[in-house]
N, C-alpha and C positions, 0 to 999 in steps of 0.2 A: 774671649775665652767660649764664647756662645758656639762661635764658627767652628773653633777646635774640636769642642763636645759633638757637633752636627758631623764633621769630618771623620772623626775615629768612629762614628757607629757608621756612617756610609762605608766606609775600608772595610769595615768587617763584614756589614753584609755584601760587598760587591767581592770580598774575597770566597763568601760562602756560594753566592751564586756562579762564581767563573770557572770553581772547580768541575762542577757539572758539564759543561759544554768540553772540557778537556777528556775528561772522563770518557764521555760519548764519542768524541773524536778519536782515543784509542781503541774502543770497541770495535766502532766501524772501520777503520782503517786497518785493521791488524793483518787481514788476507793480502792488503796492497804491501804493506811493509815486510810482511816476511817473504814474499814473492822478490821483493827488491832485496832482500837482504842476500837472499839465493844467488841475484845476478852477481852481486857485487862480491868480490872478496877481499876488499878492504874496509871491516867492519869501523874504523876509525872516519872513512870516508862518509858514512852514512850520518856520522853524530852532527845534528843541527844547531847551531848556537839560540840558546834561551832568550826569548824575550825578555824585557826588562817589562816589570810590571807595570801596567797603566795607573795615573795618578788617579787618584778617587774623585769622583765627582759625581753630579745629580746624575739620577737615572731617570730615562723617558718617563712621563705620565703614564703611557701605555703599559709600561713594562711593571710600574709598581700598582698599578689599578687603582689609584685614587684620583678624583678630580682635583683641579687646580686650588679651588676654594678648601677642599678638605687638606691638602699640603699646605695651605696659607696660614690653616686654624691651627694645624700641628705644630707649626714652627713659632708660631708666636705664644702658645703652650709651653712650650720647650724653652722660648727665652724668658717667659714666667718664672718656671721652675730653675732656670740656672742662676738667674738675678739672685733667687731665695737663697740658693745654694753660696753664690759669693756673700752675702750678707751673715752668712752664719758660718760660714767656714765648714761644712761639712756637707752631706748628700742633701740633694734637693728633695723638697718638701715644704708643706705649710710654714710659717713663720710663728710660732706660738705666742701669745700674749705674755705678758710677764706682770706681775701683781707689784706693788708697791714694796712690800713688805720682803718678797723675794730679792728684789733689785737692792733695799737695803743690807738685807743679810748678806749679798754679794759684796758690797763694800765695807760688810762688818769684818771680812774674813779676808780681803785682799790688801795686800801690803801697798799700804800709802805711806810710807816713810818719807819718801819725796816731796810729796805733796804737803807732809805734814810741817817740813822744814820751812813752807813760805807761809805759812797761817800768822796771821796776828789776831790772837785770842782779843783783846782787848783796846779801844783807842787809847793812847798814850797821851796823858795830860800833864803839864808842868804847871809850877806855880801856884797862883791863886786859883786857878782853874782847878787844878786837881784838890786843895784844900776844900773848894766848896762841893766839888762834887763827891769826897770823903765825907762833907758833915752832912748835906743836903740830898746828895744823889741816891740813887735807888740801891738797894741792897746788892752784894756781891753775889756771884752764883756759888751755890753750894758746891763743895767741893767733889763728893759722888756724882755731881750732873757735869762735872768739868769735861769729863774723858766724852760724852757724847755731844756736847758743844764742841769739841776740838774734830770729832768726825765729821759735822755738818761743815766744819770750814774746812777740814781736807779735801772733802767730795767737791767744794764749791773752787779749790785750786786744781781738781783733775779733771783733765780735757776730755774731748771726744775720742775715742779711740776706734777705728775701724778694726782692728784686730781681737776688740773684745767683744764675743756674740752678744753678752748682754747689754751693754751699750746699743747693740744696733736693735735689740729686742725693744728696749726701752723706746727707740725713734721710732720702730714700727708701730708701737703699740699707741703712742700718740696720735700717729697718722687714722691708725685703724678707727680708734674710738672718736677722733674729732670728726671724721668723714664719716663714720657709720658703714666702713666699708669692711668685707671679709678679705680682699685681697691686698697685699702688701704693696711697696713701691720702690724704686730705686734708689740706691745711696744718695745720689746724686740729681738733680732736676727741676724743674721749674714748680712741679708741684710742692714744692716746701714753699717755694714764694705763696702760693696760695692759701698755706694755713698761716702765714704771717710771718716768716722769715725774710731779711733781707735780699739773699741770694738762694743758689740752686745749693749750698751747703750748708747746714744747721750749725756745723762745727763753729764757723764764722762769727757767729751774734752770742756766742756763751761766754765772752770775756767780762771778769768781774764775777761771773756766778759758776762758771763750768759746769759741771754733771749735776749740780743742786739744782740749777734750773731747769734742766730735763726733768730731775727727779720731782721737783716741785710740780711741773706739768702733770708727771705721770701719776701723781695724788691726786690731782684734780678729776681725771678722767677715769680713775681706776676705782675711787671710792663711791659707792651707789648713792651716798646722799650727796655729793659735790657732783656726780655727773650730768644731771639736768641742768644744773648751774651754769657748767661749762660750755655744754651744747648751746644753752641760751646766749652765753656772752659770745662765744663763738658765731653765732649767727648774725647778732649785732654787728660784728666784726666786718661782717661779708654785706652789712647794707648799703645803700645803692650813695647816699650822701655823708652817712654816720661811720661809714667803715674807717678802721683802723687795723694796721698790722697786730694778730692775734700774739702770736709767738712773742715777737718784739716787746709788745705790752706785759706778758707774763713774764720775760725776763728782767725786765724795770722792775717789777713789784718784786721778785725774787731780790734783787738786789737792793731795795729797800730794806727789806725785813732780814738781810745779812748787817746791814748798817745797824738798825735795831739792837742787834743781837750783840754786835762789839761795841755799842755805847752802854751796854747792859740794861736797856730800856724793859727786856724782858726778864730778866733777871727775876723776878718778885714774881710774875706767872710762872716761870718754869721751878721756881722754888714750890710753890704752891702746889703744882701737879705733879712734881716729882719727873718732870719730861723734859728734853728741849726738841728733838725733832718736831714733835708733834705738835708742841706750840708753835713752831716755823710755820707747819703747814698749814695750819688752823689761822695763824695770822697773815699768810701769803692769801688763804680762800675769802677771809675776812676783807681783806684791801681791794681782792679784785670785784669782790660783790659791790661795795661803797663806789668804787670808780665804775661799775656797771649802772647804778641807780641813777649817780649823777650825769652821767652820759646818755642815757637813753631817757629819762625826765626831762633834762635840759636842753636836749638835741646837740649835745656837741659834737665837734668833728675833730678831725687830727690835727688843725690847727691851735686848737685848746690844750694838747695833749701833755705839754710841759707845763705848762700852769696847772693843770690837775694833778700830775707827777709829784710836783712841789708841794701841793696841799696834801697829799696824800702822805708822803713823807714825813709831815709835820704829824699827822694823825697817829702814824705806825710807831712814832718815838714818843709824843706825848700822851696819846690815849689809846695805847693797845686794848686795854681793857675795855674801852666803848666799842670797837671795831669787833672784838672777840664776841662780846655780848649781842651785837646785831647780827653775827654769822650764826650765835645759837638760837637765837628768835627766828630767824631765817629756816634754819633745819627743824626746829619744831614745828612750824606752820608748813613746811613741807611734808611731814611725816603725816599729820593731822589732816591735810589735802589729802594725800596718797589714799590714807585710809578710809576716807568720805570717798574717795574715787572708786575703791575697790568695793565697798558697801553699795555705791549706788550701782556700780556695773553688774554686781552680783545680783541685786533686786531686779535690775532691769533684763539680765540674762533670763530669770525664773519667769518674768512675765512676758518675754519675748518668746521665749519656749512655748507658753501656752497659746501666744496670738500668732505665732509663725513669722515673727517679723527679725529682719536682721539688724544687728547690732555693731556698729565701728567703734572698736576702742581705740583709744590715744595711746600713741607709742611715746618711747621714752624721749625722743628727739622732738616731740610735739610739746612737753611740759612746758608750763610758762614761769617766770619767776618774776615773784611778787612784790610790787613795789610800794612803801610804804609811804604813802602821800607824796610830797614832794623832797626828793632825795638830794644833800647838800653833805660837802665834807665838810668834816669836823677837825 
């Protein structure tokens, strides 16, 4: 597609340039052709067969008037523009970031009837298990919240679609925020493995969570209070010895959250807050925070991931309130630390302005997550 775009541009340019030599040729040879016409009494004999147009091709560098380095840079930039055009299915231009609310509104207004047919709202219990759950289990989700629950489950049944611009924007936003990059990336490639997917196509790693797996990642990187935590966890995932696939771990945590929802372990919290998707997002962030604290403080490696996820599954089902409380404490302390940092930076700025000293401010990618003593899974 990129080559075709360049060929069309070259063909149009070549046609415009080729018209001038023909016009000049007609002007310069008008006298000779007039004499030849007078000598020849058969006008048909003077007609020359029209030459077929030359195929489009690259013009010599000296004709275009640019260096080889400039040509190479221009072709690379055109390639980036064409990739972005393919991703969005529209004219070339920068891929805009998408907020979680905008993406959620898209799913709220999109026909998900086929996905809704596949959902299983709650776990089916029989016999004594059903009786015990009815007598001693958590309360049922209130009826006015069941529509929001079904929407979340339908999104989890929705696969990544290359033809949906919103899906592609979600993917691009996750990439840009985690890498702190202003440029987008191709739909397929090894760069997704660097983010923690298993292969060159993120869509193959969303089984069981669908687009909800990407939506929760989007929430993690687009929420201003969650972004420092997301970047810190992503930085740990790149550690020399403690590395782990960030996106695969994220998808697994989304899967745990979905299980807790289906088993009605979150009904009490959803009823109290009169929200479902917000509770799912908070539990996702809380579980990721707990995993991060244990992984970092106890020097865990990828070999420990299965055991840790099993403990985290227990926590999301049996102690979701405790996980959410831990996240709330983290956010509160982060806000206090940020406010203190701004106040300290302001005072330093005033004093340095008087002394003429230079101040180095901390970027958002440099924020550290505070660990509360020795972290452990509950």
